[in-house]
PDB file of N, CA, C and O in Angstrom:
ATOM      1  N   MET A   1      -9.054  12.057 -24.843  1.00  0.00           N
ATOM      2  CA  MET A   1      -8.087  10.990 -25.197  1.00  0.00           C
ATOM      3  C   MET A   1      -6.982  10.781 -24.201  1.00  0.00           C
ATOM      4  O   MET A   1      -6.438   9.712 -23.926  1.00  0.00           O
ATOM      5  N   LEU A   2      -6.736  11.976 -23.702  1.00  0.00           N
ATOM      6  CA  LEU A   2      -5.583  12.107 -22.548  1.00  0.00           C
ATOM      7  C   LEU A   2      -6.087  11.618 -21.247  1.00  0.00           C
ATOM      8  O   LEU A   2      -5.318  11.564 -20.286  1.00  0.00           O
ATOM      9  N   ALA A   3      -7.378  11.243 -21.143  1.00  0.00           N
ATOM     10  CA  ALA A   3      -7.886  10.715 -19.886  1.00  0.00           C
ATOM     11  C   ALA A   3      -7.835   9.297 -20.031  1.00  0.00           C
ATOM     12  O   ALA A   3      -7.533   8.687 -19.006  1.00  0.00           O
ATOM     13  N   ASP A   4      -8.073   8.583 -21.126  1.00  0.00           N
ATOM     14  CA  ASP A   4      -7.886   7.636 -21.707  1.00  0.00           C
ATOM     15  C   ASP A   4      -6.849   6.572 -21.353  1.00  0.00           C
ATOM     16  O   ASP A   4      -6.982   5.394 -21.020  1.00  0.00           O
ATOM     17  N   ALA A   5      -5.514   7.534 -21.568  1.00  0.00           N
ATOM     18  CA  ALA A   5      -4.059   7.179 -21.635  1.00  0.00           C
ATOM     19  C   ALA A   5      -3.837   7.051 -20.238  1.00  0.00           C
ATOM     20  O   ALA A   5      -3.202   6.076 -19.838  1.00  0.00           O
ATOM     21  N   ARG A   6      -4.286   7.928 -19.410  1.00  0.00           N
ATOM     22  CA  ARG A   6      -4.210   7.949 -17.901  1.00  0.00           C
ATOM     23  C   ARG A   6      -4.560   6.855 -17.169  1.00  0.00           C
ATOM     24  O   ARG A   6      -3.908   6.449 -16.207  1.00  0.00           O
ATOM     25  N   ALA A   7      -5.796   6.241 -17.679  1.00  0.00           N
ATOM     26  CA  ALA A   7      -6.721   5.280 -16.868  1.00  0.00           C
ATOM     27  C   ALA A   7      -5.704   4.258 -16.484  1.00  0.00           C
ATOM     28  O   ALA A   7      -5.477   4.220 -15.275  1.00  0.00           O
ATOM     29  N   PRO A   8      -5.104   3.502 -17.159  1.00  0.00           N
ATOM     30  CA  PRO A   8      -4.458   2.243 -16.867  1.00  0.00           C
ATOM     31  C   PRO A   8      -3.482   2.528 -15.347  1.00  0.00           C
ATOM     32  O   PRO A   8      -3.399   1.849 -14.324  1.00  0.00           O
ATOM     33  N   TRP A   9      -2.819   3.851 -15.746  1.00  0.00           N
ATOM     34  CA  TRP A   9      -2.038   4.185 -14.829  1.00  0.00           C
ATOM     35  C   TRP A   9      -2.563   4.364 -13.442  1.00  0.00           C
ATOM     36  O   TRP A   9      -1.889   4.008 -12.475  1.00  0.00           O
ATOM     37  N   PHE A  10      -3.707   4.887 -13.316  1.00  0.00           N
ATOM     38  CA  PHE A  10      -4.517   5.158 -12.266  1.00  0.00           C
ATOM     39  C   PHE A  10      -5.046   3.622 -11.563  1.00  0.00           C
ATOM     40  O   PHE A  10      -4.905   3.366 -10.367  1.00  0.00           O
ATOM     41  N   VAL A  11      -5.548   2.874 -12.367  1.00  0.00           N
ATOM     42  CA  VAL A  11      -5.994   1.827 -11.758  1.00  0.00           C
ATOM     43  C   VAL A  11      -4.884   1.182 -11.274  1.00  0.00           C
ATOM     44  O   VAL A  11      -4.971   0.950 -10.069  1.00  0.00           O
ATOM     45  N   GLY A  12      -3.593   0.711 -11.942  1.00  0.00           N
ATOM     46  CA  GLY A  12      -2.517  -0.080 -11.494  1.00  0.00           C
ATOM     47  C   GLY A  12      -2.091   0.832 -10.151  1.00  0.00           C
ATOM     48  O   GLY A  12      -1.908   0.206  -9.106  1.00  0.00           O
ATOM     49  N   TRP A  13      -1.947   2.108 -10.143  1.00  0.00           N
ATOM     50  CA  TRP A  13      -1.630   2.440  -8.622  1.00  0.00           C
ATOM     51  C   TRP A  13      -2.473   2.414  -7.493  1.00  0.00           C
ATOM     52  O   TRP A  13      -1.979   2.481  -6.368  1.00  0.00           O
ATOM     53  N   GLY A  14      -3.801   2.316  -7.681  1.00  0.00           N
ATOM     54  CA  GLY A  14      -4.921   2.142  -6.802  1.00  0.00           C
ATOM     55  C   GLY A  14      -4.802   0.948  -6.220  1.00  0.00           C
ATOM     56  O   GLY A  14      -4.897   0.797  -5.002  1.00  0.00           O
ATOM     57  N   THR A  15      -4.497  -0.366  -7.377  1.00  0.00           N
ATOM     58  CA  THR A  15      -4.487  -1.742  -7.068  1.00  0.00           C
ATOM     59  C   THR A  15      -3.277  -1.941  -6.100  1.00  0.00           C
ATOM     60  O   THR A  15      -3.344  -2.655  -5.099  1.00  0.00           O
ATOM     61  N   LEU A  16      -2.139  -1.231  -6.494  1.00  0.00           N
ATOM     62  CA  LEU A  16      -0.985  -1.670  -5.483  1.00  0.00           C
ATOM     63  C   LEU A  16      -1.304  -0.840  -4.300  1.00  0.00           C
ATOM     64  O   LEU A  16      -0.725  -1.303  -3.317  1.00  0.00           O
ATOM     65  N   ALA A  17      -1.924   0.088  -4.052  1.00  0.00           N
ATOM     66  CA  ALA A  17      -2.244   0.710  -2.708  1.00  0.00           C
ATOM     67  C   ALA A  17      -3.146  -0.174  -1.850  1.00  0.00           C
ATOM     68  O   ALA A  17      -3.108  -0.112  -0.622  1.00  0.00           O
ATOM     69  N   LEU A  18      -4.032  -1.074  -2.580  1.00  0.00           N
ATOM     70  CA  LEU A  18      -4.727  -1.915  -2.116  1.00  0.00           C
ATOM     71  C   LEU A  18      -4.123  -3.297  -1.550  1.00  0.00           C
ATOM     72  O   LEU A  18      -4.282  -3.902  -0.491  1.00  0.00           O
ATOM     73  N   ILE A  19      -3.492  -3.495  -2.512  1.00  0.00           N
ATOM     74  CA  ILE A  19      -2.473  -4.687  -2.110  1.00  0.00           C
ATOM     75  C   ILE A  19      -1.373  -4.378  -0.965  1.00  0.00           C
ATOM     76  O   ILE A  19      -0.861  -5.247  -0.260  1.00  0.00           O
ATOM     77  N   ASN A  20      -1.082  -2.921  -0.895  1.00  0.00           N
ATOM     78  CA  ASN A  20      -0.224  -2.840   0.184  1.00  0.00           C
ATOM     79  C   ASN A  20      -0.771  -2.610   1.486  1.00  0.00           C
ATOM     80  O   ASN A  20      -0.165  -2.847   2.531  1.00  0.00           O
ATOM     81  N   ALA A  21      -2.254  -2.014   1.378  1.00  0.00           N
ATOM     82  CA  ALA A  21      -2.856  -2.315   2.567  1.00  0.00           C
ATOM     83  C   ALA A  21      -3.162  -3.486   3.184  1.00  0.00           C
ATOM     84  O   ALA A  21      -3.243  -3.523   4.412  1.00  0.00           O
ATOM     85  N   GLY A  22      -3.362  -4.537   2.451  1.00  0.00           N
ATOM     86  CA  GLY A  22      -3.418  -6.019   2.709  1.00  0.00           C
ATOM     87  C   GLY A  22      -2.237  -6.706   3.007  1.00  0.00           C
ATOM     88  O   GLY A  22      -2.440  -7.788   3.558  1.00  0.00           O
ATOM     89  N   LEU A  23      -1.032  -6.403   2.808  1.00  0.00           N
ATOM     90  CA  LEU A  23       0.321  -6.456   3.153  1.00  0.00           C
ATOM     91  C   LEU A  23       0.458  -6.001   4.586  1.00  0.00           C
ATOM     92  O   LEU A  23       0.848  -6.790   5.445  1.00  0.00           O
ATOM     93  N   ALA A  24       0.091  -4.521   4.917  1.00  0.00           N
ATOM     94  CA  ALA A  24       0.445  -4.030   6.009  1.00  0.00           C
ATOM     95  C   ALA A  24      -0.643  -4.922   7.018  1.00  0.00           C
ATOM     96  O   ALA A  24      -0.107  -5.501   7.963  1.00  0.00           O
ATOM     97  N   GLN A  25      -1.958  -5.046   6.888  1.00  0.00           N
ATOM     98  CA  GLN A  25      -2.452  -5.620   7.629  1.00  0.00           C
ATOM     99  C   GLN A  25      -2.171  -7.011   8.463  1.00  0.00           C
ATOM    100  O   GLN A  25      -2.528  -7.307   9.603  1.00  0.00           O
ATOM    101  N   GLY A  26      -1.290  -7.881   7.354  1.00  0.00           N
ATOM    102  CA  GLY A  26      -0.974  -9.114   7.610  1.00  0.00           C
ATOM    103  C   GLY A  26       0.550  -9.002   8.341  1.00  0.00           C
ATOM    104  O   GLY A  26       1.126  -9.985   8.806  1.00  0.00           O
ATOM    105  N   LYS A  27       1.097  -7.638   8.359  1.00  0.00           N
ATOM    106  CA  LYS A  27       2.295  -7.401   9.147  1.00  0.00           C
ATOM    107  C   LYS A  27       2.211  -6.946  10.589  1.00  0.00           C
ATOM    108  O   LYS A  27       3.161  -6.654  11.316  1.00  0.00           O
ATOM    109  N   ASN A  28       0.339  -6.928  11.019  1.00  0.00           N
ATOM    110  CA  ASN A  28      -0.219  -6.068  12.123  1.00  0.00           C
ATOM    111  C   ASN A  28       0.150  -4.788  12.312  1.00  0.00           C
ATOM    112  O   ASN A  28       0.506  -4.284  13.378  1.00  0.00           O
ATOM    113  N   ARG A  29       0.027  -4.094  10.898  1.00  0.00           N
ATOM    114  CA  ARG A  29       0.176  -2.408  11.055  1.00  0.00           C
ATOM    115  C   ARG A  29      -1.196  -1.976  10.459  1.00  0.00           C
ATOM    116  O   ARG A  29      -2.140  -2.725  10.208  1.00  0.00           O
ATOM    117  N   ASN A  30      -1.119  -0.323  10.238  1.00  0.00           N
ATOM    118  CA  ASN A  30      -2.159  -0.044   9.890  1.00  0.00           C
ATOM    119  C   ASN A  30      -2.580   0.129   8.369  1.00  0.00           C
ATOM    120  O   ASN A  30      -2.073   1.011   7.676  1.00  0.00           O
ATOM    121  N   GLY A  31      -3.501  -0.727   7.898  1.00  0.00           N
ATOM    122  CA  GLY A  31      -3.965  -0.739   6.590  1.00  0.00           C
ATOM    123  C   GLY A  31      -4.537   0.397   5.844  1.00  0.00           C
ATOM    124  O   GLY A  31      -4.521   0.502   4.617  1.00  0.00           O
ATOM    125  N   LEU A  32      -5.055   1.255   6.694  1.00  0.00           N
ATOM    126  CA  LEU A  32      -5.570   2.543   6.289  1.00  0.00           C
ATOM    127  C   LEU A  32      -4.243   3.667   5.800  1.00  0.00           C
ATOM    128  O   LEU A  32      -4.091   4.392   4.817  1.00  0.00           O
ATOM    129  N   LEU A  33      -3.459   3.400   6.961  1.00  0.00           N
ATOM    130  CA  LEU A  33      -2.470   4.358   7.119  1.00  0.00           C
ATOM    131  C   LEU A  33      -1.582   4.325   5.600  1.00  0.00           C
ATOM    132  O   LEU A  33      -1.330   5.177   4.748  1.00  0.00           O
ATOM    133  N   TRP A  34      -1.266   2.863   5.769  1.00  0.00           N
ATOM    134  CA  TRP A  34      -0.186   2.505   4.228  1.00  0.00           C
ATOM    135  C   TRP A  34      -0.919   2.258   2.998  1.00  0.00           C
ATOM    136  O   TRP A  34      -0.263   2.101   1.968  1.00  0.00           O
ATOM    137  N   PHE A  35      -2.612   2.184   2.948  1.00  0.00           N
ATOM    138  CA  PHE A  35      -3.276   2.690   1.715  1.00  0.00           C
ATOM    139  C   PHE A  35      -2.768   3.968   1.512  1.00  0.00           C
ATOM    140  O   PHE A  35      -2.027   4.111   0.539  1.00  0.00           O
ATOM    141  N   LEU A  36      -3.028   5.013   2.280  1.00  0.00           N
ATOM    142  CA  LEU A  36      -2.774   6.292   1.908  1.00  0.00           C
ATOM    143  C   LEU A  36      -1.532   6.569   1.510  1.00  0.00           C
ATOM    144  O   LEU A  36      -1.338   7.162   0.449  1.00  0.00           O
ATOM    145  N   LEU A  37      -0.342   6.099   2.462  1.00  0.00           N
ATOM    146  CA  LEU A  37       0.920   6.659   1.969  1.00  0.00           C
ATOM    147  C   LEU A  37       1.358   5.670   0.763  1.00  0.00           C
ATOM    148  O   LEU A  37       2.536   5.876   0.470  1.00  0.00           O
ATOM    149  N   SER A  38       0.898   4.895   0.163  1.00  0.00           N
ATOM    150  CA  SER A  38       0.768   3.960  -0.633  1.00  0.00           C
ATOM    151  C   SER A  38       0.298   4.972  -2.318  1.00  0.00           C
ATOM    152  O   SER A  38       0.817   5.067  -3.430  1.00  0.00           O
ATOM    153  N   LEU A  39      -0.636   5.412  -1.812  1.00  0.00           N
ATOM    154  CA  LEU A  39      -1.666   6.662  -2.856  1.00  0.00           C
ATOM    155  C   LEU A  39      -0.283   7.499  -3.113  1.00  0.00           C
ATOM    156  O   LEU A  39       0.115   7.577  -4.276  1.00  0.00           O
ATOM    157  N   LEU A  40       0.445   8.112  -2.093  1.00  0.00           N
ATOM    158  CA  LEU A  40       1.609   9.109  -2.256  1.00  0.00           C
ATOM    159  C   LEU A  40       2.798   8.723  -2.907  1.00  0.00           C
ATOM    160  O   LEU A  40       3.302   9.428  -3.781  1.00  0.00           O
ATOM    161  N   LEU A  41       3.435   7.303  -2.421  1.00  0.00           N
ATOM    162  CA  LEU A  41       4.497   7.196  -2.780  1.00  0.00           C
ATOM    163  C   LEU A  41       4.533   5.969  -3.385  1.00  0.00           C
ATOM    164  O   LEU A  41       5.696   5.613  -3.577  1.00  0.00           O
ATOM    165  N   GLY A  42       3.543   5.022  -3.838  1.00  0.00           N
ATOM    166  CA  GLY A  42       3.571   3.983  -4.759  1.00  0.00           C
ATOM    167  C   GLY A  42       4.634   3.035  -4.676  1.00  0.00           C
ATOM    168  O   GLY A  42       5.022   2.860  -3.521  1.00  0.00           O
ATOM    169  N   PRO A  43       5.171   2.427  -5.479  1.00  0.00           N
ATOM    170  CA  PRO A  43       6.061   1.402  -5.302  1.00  0.00           C
ATOM    171  C   PRO A  43       7.074   1.657  -4.047  1.00  0.00           C
ATOM    172  O   PRO A  43       7.313   0.684  -3.332  1.00  0.00           O
ATOM    173  N   ILE A  44       7.599   2.741  -3.780  1.00  0.00           N
ATOM    174  CA  ILE A  44       8.626   3.138  -2.653  1.00  0.00           C
ATOM    175  C   ILE A  44       7.697   2.791  -1.200  1.00  0.00           C
ATOM    176  O   ILE A  44       8.319   2.508  -0.176  1.00  0.00           O
ATOM    177  N   ALA A  45       6.704   2.820  -1.194  1.00  0.00           N
ATOM    178  CA  ALA A  45       6.071   2.315   0.120  1.00  0.00           C
ATOM    179  C   ALA A  45       5.650   0.680   0.062  1.00  0.00           C
ATOM    180  O   ALA A  45       5.303  -0.026   1.009  1.00  0.00           O
ATOM    181  N   THR A  46       5.766   0.383  -1.080  1.00  0.00           N
ATOM    182  CA  THR A  46       6.006  -1.401  -1.072  1.00  0.00           C
ATOM    183  C   THR A  46       7.009  -1.576  -0.438  1.00  0.00           C
ATOM    184  O   THR A  46       6.996  -2.024   0.708  1.00  0.00           O
ATOM    185  N   LEU A  47       8.336  -1.168  -1.242  1.00  0.00           N
ATOM    186  CA  LEU A  47       9.607  -1.753  -0.585  1.00  0.00           C
ATOM    187  C   LEU A  47       9.639  -1.276   0.919  1.00  0.00           C
ATOM    188  O   LEU A  47       9.748  -2.089   1.837  1.00  0.00           O
ATOM    189  N   VAL A  48       9.567  -0.296   1.067  1.00  0.00           N
ATOM    190  CA  VAL A  48       9.635   0.129   2.773  1.00  0.00           C
ATOM    191  C   VAL A  48       8.704  -1.053   3.468  1.00  0.00           C
ATOM    192  O   VAL A  48       9.296  -1.733   4.307  1.00  0.00           O
ATOM    193  N   LEU A  49       7.454  -1.342   3.240  1.00  0.00           N
ATOM    194  CA  LEU A  49       6.608  -2.194   3.847  1.00  0.00           C
ATOM    195  C   LEU A  49       7.167  -3.574   4.246  1.00  0.00           C
ATOM    196  O   LEU A  49       7.244  -4.190   5.310  1.00  0.00           O
ATOM    197  N   VAL A  50       7.587  -3.856   2.746  1.00  0.00           N
ATOM    198  CA  VAL A  50       8.242  -5.299   2.486  1.00  0.00           C
ATOM    199  C   VAL A  50       9.373  -5.320   3.322  1.00  0.00           C
ATOM    200  O   VAL A  50       9.599  -6.465   3.713  1.00  0.00           O
ATOM    201  N   LEU A  51      10.235  -4.409   3.778  1.00  0.00           N
ATOM    202  CA  LEU A  51      11.390  -4.906   4.353  1.00  0.00           C
ATOM    203  C   LEU A  51      11.203  -4.356   5.885  1.00  0.00           C
ATOM    204  O   LEU A  51      12.133  -4.648   6.636  1.00  0.00           O
ATOM    205  N   LEU A  52      10.200  -3.653   6.411  1.00  0.00           N
ATOM    206  CA  LEU A  52       9.929  -3.696   7.982  1.00  0.00           C
ATOM    207  C   LEU A  52       9.363  -5.097   8.474  1.00  0.00           C
ATOM    208  O   LEU A  52       8.572  -5.799   7.843  1.00  0.00           O
ATOM    209  N   PRO A  53       9.828  -5.330   9.521  1.00  0.00           N
ATOM    210  CA  PRO A  53       9.583  -6.235  10.129  1.00  0.00           C
ATOM    211  C   PRO A  53       7.882  -6.598  10.570  1.00  0.00           C
ATOM    212  O   PRO A  53       7.154  -5.607  10.514  1.00  0.00           O
ATOM    213  N   LYS A  54       7.191  -7.935  11.005  1.00  0.00           N
ATOM    214  CA  LYS A  54       6.060  -7.895  11.452  1.00  0.00           C
ATOM    215  C   LYS A  54       6.018  -7.370  12.696  1.00  0.00           C
ATOM    216  O   LYS A  54       7.113  -7.435  13.256  1.00  0.00           O
ATOM    217  N   VAL A  55       5.014  -6.793  13.439  1.00  0.00           N
ATOM    218  CA  VAL A  55       5.092  -5.868  14.523  1.00  0.00           C
ATOM    219  C   VAL A  55       4.488  -7.490  15.402  1.00  0.00           C
ATOM    220  O   VAL A  55       4.046  -8.463  14.791  1.00  0.00           O
ATOM    221  N   ARG A  56       4.583  -7.428  16.374  1.00  0.00           N
ATOM    222  CA  ARG A  56       3.987  -8.371  17.432  1.00  0.00           C
ATOM    223  C   ARG A  56       2.831  -7.968  17.947  1.00  0.00           C
ATOM    224  O   ARG A  56       2.754  -6.746  18.066  1.00  0.00           O
ATOM    225  N   SER A  57       1.854  -8.611  18.311  1.00  0.00           N
ATOM    226  CA  SER A  57       0.504  -8.001  19.021  1.00  0.00           C
ATOM    227  C   SER A  57       0.579  -8.381  20.307  1.00  0.00           C
ATOM    228  O   SER A  57       0.761  -9.568  20.579  1.00  0.00           O
ATOM    229  N   ARG A  58       0.475  -7.613  21.088  1.00  0.00           N
ATOM    230  CA  ARG A  58       0.797  -7.505  22.610  1.00  0.00           C
ATOM    231  C   ARG A  58      -0.716  -7.892  23.284  1.00  0.00           C
ATOM    232  O   ARG A  58      -1.688  -7.143  23.189  1.00  0.00           O
ATOM    233  N   LEU A  59      -0.730  -9.165  23.961  1.00  0.00           N
ATOM    234  CA  LEU A  59      -2.011  -9.510  24.643  1.00  0.00           C
ATOM    235  C   LEU A  59      -1.921  -9.230  26.243  1.00  0.00           C
ATOM    236  O   LEU A  59      -1.109  -9.597  27.093  1.00  0.00           O
ATOM    237  N   PHE A  60      -3.313  -8.274  26.309  1.00  0.00           N
ATOM    238  CA  PHE A  60      -3.156  -7.722  27.500  1.00  0.00           C
ATOM    239  C   PHE A  60      -4.141  -8.694  28.617  1.00  0.00           C
ATOM    240  O   PHE A  60      -4.184  -8.405  29.813  1.00  0.00           O
TER     241      PHE A  60
END
């Protein structure tokens, strides 16, 4: 019973982490790192990621 009540919470948290990974990659940042940070920090990581500027890619 208790596991059933927590299931939507975990699905939502995991979905947010995937969205943050995609957002990070769109800003030329490490998607895996932001995915893991999002699993720990959730919406706080989203806020930080949205406020960070896009990283310029260097051409060598």
